[in-house]
C-alpha positions in Angstrom: 0.0 0.0 0.0 1.4 3.4 -1.0 2.0 6.0 1.8 -0.8 8.3 0.6 -3.2 5.3 0.5 -2.4 4.4 4.1 -3.0 8.0 5.3 -6.2 8.3 3.4 -7.4 5.0 4.9 -7.0 6.4 8.4 -8.6 9.6 7.3 -11.6 7.8 5.9 -12.0 5.6 9.0 -12.4 8.8 11.1 -14.5 10.5 8.4 -16.9 7.6 8.5 -17.4 8.1 12.2 -18.1 11.8 11.6 -20.4 11.0 8.6 -18.6 13.5 6.4 -20.0 13.8 2.8 -17.8 12.8 -0.1 -17.3 16.4 -1.2 -16.0 17.4 2.2 -13.6 14.5 2.3 -12.2 15.3 -1.1 -11.7 18.9 -0.2 -9.9 18.1 3.1 -7.7 15.4 1.7 -6.6 17.1 -1.5 -3.3 19.1 -1.2 -3.5 22.8 -1.9 -0.3 22.7 -4.0 2.3 20.1 -5.1 5.6 21.3 -6.5 8.4 19.2 -8.1 11.6 21.0 -8.9 14.9 20.2 -10.7 17.8 20.5 -8.3 21.2 20.6 -10.0 24.3 20.9 -7.9 28.1 20.4 -8.3 29.8 17.4 -6.9 33.3 17.8 -5.3 34.8 16.3 -8.4 33.3 19.0 -10.6 30.5 16.9 -12.1 27.0 18.3 -12.2 24.3 16.0 -10.7 20.6 16.6 -11.1 17.9 15.3 -8.7 14.3 16.0 -8.0 13.0 18.0 -5.0 9.5 18.2 -3.7 7.3 20.5 -1.6 3.7 19.6 -0.9 1.5 22.2 0.8 -1.5 20.3 2.1 -3.7 22.7 4.0 -3.6 26.2 5.5 -7.1 26.6 7.0 -5.7 26.9 10.6 -2.6 28.9 9.8 0.8 28.8 8.0 1.7 25.4 6.7 4.4 23.5 8.6 6.5 20.5 7.8 9.9 18.9 7.7 12.5 18.7 4.9 13.6 15.1 4.3 16.8 13.8 2.6 16.5 10.1 1.9 16.7 7.8 -1.2 13.1 6.7 -0.7 11.7 10.2 -1.0 9.2 10.6 -3.8 6.1 12.7 -4.4 3.7 10.1 -3.0 5.6 9.9 0.3 5.8 13.6 0.6 2.1 14.0 -0.2 1.2 11.5 2.6 3.6 13.2 5.1 2.2 16.6 4.3 -1.3 15.4 5.0 -0.2 13.8 8.3 1.3 17.2 9.3 -2.1 18.8 8.8 -3.7 16.3 11.2 -0.7 16.3 13.6 -0.7 20.1 14.1 -4.5 20.1 14.5 -4.6 17.3 17.1 -2.2 19.2 19.3 -4.1 22.4 18.5 -1.2 24.4 17.0 -2.1 27.3 14.7 -0.6 25.6 11.6 -1.5 23.6 8.6 0.5 20.8 7.0 3.3 20.7 4.5 6.3 18.5 3.7 9.4 18.5 1.5 12.3 16.4 0.5 14.9 15.3 -2.0 15.5 11.7 -3.1 19.2 11.5 -2.1 21.3 9.6 0.4 23.0 12.3 2.5 25.6 9.7 3.7 27.0 9.6 0.2 27.5 13.4 0.1 30.3 15.5 1.5 29.4 18.4 3.8 30.1 20.8 1.0 27.9 18.8 -1.4 25.1 18.8 1.1 25.3 22.5 1.5 25.3 23.1 -2.3 22.2 20.9 -2.8 20.4 22.6 0.0 21.0 26.1 -1.3 20.1 24.9 -4.9 16.8 23.6 -3.5 16.1 26.9 -1.7 16.7 28.7 -5.0 13.9 26.7 -6.5 11.3 27.0 -3.8 12.0 30.2 -1.9 9.0 32.0 -3.4 6.5 29.5 -1.9 7.9 29.3 1.6 8.1 31.9 4.4 7.2 32.7 8.0 3.6 33.5 7.2 3.0 30.8 4.5 5.1 27.6 4.9 7.8 27.0 7.5 10.1 24.0 6.9 12.0 22.1 9.7 14.4 19.2 10.0 13.4 15.7 9.2 15.1 12.4 8.3 18.5 13.1 6.8 18.6 16.8 7.7 19.6 18.6 10.9 20.1 22.1 12.4 23.1 22.8 10.1 21.0 22.2 7.0 18.3 24.5 8.5 21.0 27.2 9.0 22.0 26.9 5.3 18.3 27.0 4.2 17.7 30.1 6.3 20.8 31.9 5.0 19.9 31.2 1.3 16.3 32.2 1.8 17.3 35.5 3.4 19.4 36.4 0.4 16.1 36.8 -1.5 13.8 38.1 1.3 16.0 39.7 4.0 16.4 38.9 7.7 13.6 36.7 9.1 14.7 33.7 11.2 11.1 32.6 11.5 11.3 31.2 8.0 12.5 27.9 9.3 12.7 26.0 12.6 15.1 23.5 14.0 17.9 26.0 13.6 21.1 26.0 15.8 20.5 27.7 19.2 23.2 30.2 18.2 21.2 31.0 15.0 17.8 31.8 16.7 16.9 28.2 17.3 15.0 27.1 20.4 16.5 25.4 23.4 15.0 21.9 23.7 14.2 21.5 20.0 16.5 18.5 19.3 15.2 16.6 22.3 11.6 17.5 21.7 10.3 14.6 19.6 11.9 12.0 21.7 10.9 13.7 24.9 7.4 14.0 23.7 7.3 10.2 22.9 8.4 9.5 26.5 6.0 12.0 28.0 3.0 10.6 26.2 4.1 7.0 26.9 4.1 7.8 30.6 0.6 9.4 30.4 -0.8 6.4 28.5 0.6 3.8 30.9 -0.8 5.7 33.9 -4.2 5.3 32.3 -3.6 1.6 32.2 -2.5 1.6 35.9 0.9 0.3 34.9 3.9 1.3 37.0 7.1 2.3 35.2 9.3 -0.3 36.9 6.9 -3.0 35.7 7.0 -1.8 32.1 9.7 -3.5 30.1 10.5 -1.3 27.1 12.1 -1.9 23.7 13.0 1.0 21.4 13.7 0.5 17.7 16.1 3.3 16.7 18.7 5.1 18.7 19.0 8.3 16.7 17.7 11.7 17.7 14.2 10.5 18.6 15.0 7.1 20.1 17.9 8.2 22.2 16.0 11.1 23.8 12.9 8.9 24.4 15.2 6.3 26.0 16.8 9.0 28.2 13.4 10.3 29.4 12.0 6.8 30.1 15.2 5.7 31.8 15.0 8.7 34.1 11.4 7.8 34.8 12.4 4.4 36.1 11.3 2.3 33.0 13.5 -0.8 32.5 14.7 -0.4 28.9 15.6 -4.0 27.9 16.5 -3.4 24.2 17.4 -0.7 21.8 18.7 -0.8 18.2 20.2 1.2 15.5 21.5 0.5 11.9 24.3 -1.6 13.4 22.2 -4.1 15.3 20.0 -4.5 18.4 21.3 -4.7 21.9 19.5 -6.5 24.7 19.7 -6.9 28.5 16.7 -8.5 30.2 17.6 -6.7 33.5 17.7 -3.3 31.8 20.3 -1.5 29.7 22.6 1.2 31.0 21.2 4.1 28.9 23.6 6.8 30.2 26.5 4.6 29.2 25.0 3.9 25.8 24.4 7.6 25.2 28.0 8.4 26.1 29.2 5.6 23.8 27.4 6.8 20.7 28.7 10.4 21.3 32.2 9.0 21.0 31.4 6.5 18.2 30.1 8.7 15.4 26.5 8.4 16.7 26.5 4.6 16.4 26.2 1.7 18.8 28.4 -0.5 16.7 30.9 -2.3 18.9 29.1 -1.7 22.2 30.0 -4.4 24.7 27.6 -3.7 27.5 24.8 -5.9 26.2 24.0 -9.0 24.1 23.8 -8.2 20.4 20.9 -9.7 18.4 19.4 -9.3 14.9 17.5 -6.0 14.6 14.3 -7.8 13.5 14.2 -9.8 16.7 13.7 -6.6 18.7 10.2 -6.2 17.4 9.2 -9.7 18.7 10.6 -9.4 22.2 8.4 -10.0 25.2 7.9 -6.4 26.4 5.0 -4.2 27.6 6.0 -1.1 25.7 7.4 -1.0 22.1 8.5 2.2 20.5 9.3 2.2 16.8 11.5 5.2 16.4 13.2 4.4 13.0 11.8 4.1 9.5 8.1 3.8 8.7 6.0 0.5 8.3 8.4 -1.5 10.5 5.4 -3.2 12.1 3.8 -4.9 9.1 1.5 -7.6 10.3 6.1 8.6 10.1 3.5 6.0 9.9 5.5 3.4 11.8 2.7 0.8 11.5 1.0 -0.2 8.3 -2.9 -0.2 8.3 -3.3 -4.0 8.2 -1.0 -4.4 11.3 -2.8 -1.6 13.0 -6.1 -3.4 12.5 -4.8 -6.6 13.9 -3.3 -4.9 16.9 -6.7 -3.3 17.6 -8.3 -6.8 17.3 -5.9 -8.1 20.0 -6.6 -5.0 22.2 -3.1 -3.8 22.0 -3.2 -0.1 22.7 -1.4 1.9 20.1 -0.6 5.6 20.6 -1.0 7.0 17.1 2.1 8.6 15.4 0.3 11.9 14.7 0.2 12.4 18.5 3.2 10.4 19.7 5.7 12.3 17.6 4.1 15.7 17.8 6.7 17.0 20.3 9.0 18.1 17.5 6.5 20.3 15.7 5.3 21.6 19.0 8.7 23.0 20.0 9.1 24.1 16.4 6.0 26.3 17.0 7.7 27.6 20.2 10.8 28.4 18.1 8.7 30.2 15.5 6.9 32.2 18.3 10.2 33.2 19.9 11.5 34.3 16.5 8.4 36.4 15.9 8.7 37.9 19.4 12.5 38.4 19.2 12.6 36.9 22.7 14.2 33.6 23.9 12.6 31.2 26.3 14.4 29.2 28.9 14.7 25.5 28.6 12.5 25.0 31.6 9.8 27.1 30.0 10.0 25.1 26.7 9.7 21.8 28.6 6.8 23.0 30.7 4.9 24.3 27.7 5.6 21.1 25.8 4.3 19.0 28.6 1.2 21.1 28.9 0.5 21.1 25.2 0.9 17.3 24.9 -1.0 16.6 28.1 -4.0 18.6 26.8 -3.9 16.8 23.5 -3.6 13.4 25.0 -6.5 14.1 27.3 -8.7 15.2 24.4 -7.8 12.1 22.3 -8.3 9.8 25.2 -11.8 11.2 26.1 -12.8 11.2 22.4 -11.8 7.5 22.2 -13.8 6.6 25.3 -16.9 8.5 24.3 -16.9 7.3 20.6 -15.7 3.8 21.5 -13.0 4.0 18.8 -9.2 3.5 18.8 -6.9 6.2 19.8 -5.8 6.6 16.2 -9.3 7.1 15.0 -10.1 9.5 17.8 -7.0 11.5 17.0 -7.9 11.8 13.4 -11.5 12.7 14.3 -10.4 15.6 16.5 -8.0 16.8 13.9 -10.5 16.6 11.1 -13.2 18.4 13.0 -10.8 21.3 13.8 -9.6 21.7 10.2 -13.2 21.4 8.9 -14.4 24.0 11.4 -11.6 26.4 10.4 -12.4 25.9 6.7 -16.1 26.6 7.4 -15.4 29.8 9.3 -13.0 31.1 6.6 -15.5 30.2 3.8 -15.0 27.0 1.9 -14.7 28.5 -1.5 -13.3 31.9 -0.9 
């Protein structure tokens, strides 16, 4: 199933509950704009390479569009279209004044030098600078990009439009970025996991946890949960999975990856197993924090698997809520840039916890009252908010 088909399936499940007519569904699911551009850049050996870049702007009924910039070989228009739609529902479910967008280039950043990465970023900005901006569409980091890429993006955009750091979020703190932005998605995953498990009356020390992925999201989620007394029995990255039934030493692992180019390869403090085995471990909490569709029997779970998990009464915290910490702190960064005033890390964390707590409570109560899954209730809340904003603005104006 293509990425956009999966997203539309979840959308329609919620739309069925809301009894939306076909014309409303089509209007809400169809992107406002899809742009494909040619991005030509010079390799270090002097050769010119040409790739395709994408920016899909899905909906702006609730405010400027917001969405990451992804560099990955699997990036194509269909994936970007699906992710842009998910951003619309994600920003709505946590009640941020944004719509959804997404962008990307189908490249493997690991095969590019730092200078090549900078050239391709600036070339991409040259092609799309007229359709992004602090009041229209605000990019951010995603898979394969980071705060440095955001700094290049901002610098190139400002060559056309002048100083305005609010054009992009996820910037370095020294370049008008927000404190707490890099930890935000992982911290949000941990925060919401704790809240969900409290609803199930499960104590942290009785909740064995496995985390697939030990990059920016997985490592910060692991740190938060470890500090909250969760026994994390397994984690993995591209080099393998590492298991200790008594609980891993997460601070030691975090220190190890800092000294080892961000990888767990060679770590001796746990048993190493095949990465696929992690998904089948006997644990109470499983966090897929790597690529999408890893549970098959960004979204991390494909629709067929999601349905089977629901049949087995396995509680799934939907990705549009679980990973909303990143876009929430991106909103805080944008707000700080507009105010020309920096928040403290404590304030960022407090506001993040408040925003996610309110969103979780709304999704949980909607799920109980409608007798639907958390995923369906999250989509229902989001759709109702976007629909209402569209009605208030005038559907066809």
